[in-house]
N, C-alpha and C positions, 0 to 999 in steps of 0.2 A: 504494500499499499504505501503511495507516495505521500511524504512530510507535507505537502502542498498540492494543489490541485493546480499545476500548468495550463492554462486557459486555452493555450496553442497546443496540447498535446498529442490532438487528432489532426492537424494541418501538416497535411504531407509536405509543405515547401520546411514546413520549419523542421518537420522530424529529419527531414533527408541532411540537415548541417549536423557533422559529425565531430565531432573532438579534434581529428586532424584539420578540419576547416579554420577552426578558430584557435589552435593553440600557437603561443607565442614560443621560438625557439632561439637560440639555446636557453636555457635555463639555468640561472643562478642558484648552486645549490650549496650545501655545506656537508662536510665531512664527519663521520661517525667520529664522536672525539674532540671536534672544533672547541677553541674557548669559547667563554660570554664573552667577551671583547671581540673576538673575531666574526661573535654571531652579528654584534652592534655594527662594529665595521661594515661587514657587507650590508647590513639593512641600508644602512645610510648612504651607502657609495653607491648603489644599486637601484634604489629608490623603490625596490621590492618587498612587499608585505608577510607574503607568505614564502618561506623557503622551505622545501626540500632538505630532509638530511638523509644521506645517501652514504652506505657502506663502502669499505676500498674495493669491493667489484659492482659498486654501480647500483647496486639494490637499494629500493625506498625503502626507509628505516622509518621515518615520521615526518612529521610538518614544525617548524618553528615558525611563527607569526609574531606581530609585535606585540600583538595581545598577552600572548603566552610568553614572553621576555619581561611585560608589563606585570604579569602575573607572579613571575618571579623574583620580582624586585618588592610585590607588597609579601610574597610570602618570607621575606626576610634574607633573601639572599645576599644581599649587598648590605647587610646590618652591622659588618666590621667579622663576621665570623669569618668568611671568606674574602678572598681576594679574586680577582678577575683571572688570575691566571690558575688557581685553585679548581673553578667551575669550567666543568667539560659536559659535552654533550654524549655520555655514553647513553647507551641503552635504557637501561635503567634508571638514568636522570631525565632522559627525554619521555619515558614513560610517567615517569612518578613524579616530577616538577613542573613538567611543559605538558602535563595533562592530555597527553595525546597517545592512544593505544597503538599498538603493534600489529601487521605493519599500519600504515599512514591508508586512510583512504585516496583512491586513485581511479581512474578511470581507462579505459582502454583506446585506440586511436578511432577504431570504429562506433563509440560510444554516441548514441541521439541527443540530442540537445534536451531532451524531457529528462533523460537519465542524468544527467549532467548535472542540471538544476535540481532534481530531486535529491545528488549526494551534497551538493553543495548547501541546501537548504536545511536539512536533516543534521549535519555536520555543523554547519555554522562556518561556514567557509568563505572566503572573499577569491578564494584560488583554489586549484584542483590539480595534481599533476596528470599527465597522458604517460601511462607507462605503456611500454611495448616490449617484450622478451625479457622482463625484470627489470628494464631501464628508463628511467625518466627520458624523455624526447620532448615534452615540451608542458606549456602551464596554458590552462584555460581560469580567468577571473571574469568577472560580471561585466566589464569596460569590453571584454571581448565578445561578450554573450550580447549585451547590448547594440553595439557597434553592428553586428550581425543582423540582429532584429529591424534596426534601423535603416541598414540596407535593404533588407527584403521588403520592407514596407514604404518605401520611397520608388517602388517600379511595384506599384500591386498589379497583378495580372489581369485586375477589373476595371472598368471605365467609369469614371465620376460623371461623365457628361449625358 
């Protein structure tokens, strides 16, 4: 059962849009074991709000978001008990501190727009990784979804005259 009834779910033109059509690539990722200071530097330098955390073989482990970093601060990680060099994105920490289950939510390149929207709404994500053969090949965010819908509706298949 979808988390939200996507009104265009039955529109064949909308449903023909796939993750591969929407995704941005290449993807800015973090390696498992990255230090919290690297996470912050990467978020600031890239302007990306959702970063996939990948293992050394490129497998998606989890997602780190601006919100998850803020939660870490509110949980007292920066209370003086730890320094940034002490805090890394180990699998345990990613699951426990950043509150993401393993493996992270993702979609395949052939995922339909309604599937992508369902996953993003259910998991409350701003972006979702596109994974093929275990590797992150792209990201789809709300901006890409909105842009696709605007393009689709700017040239409607019907006449208004």
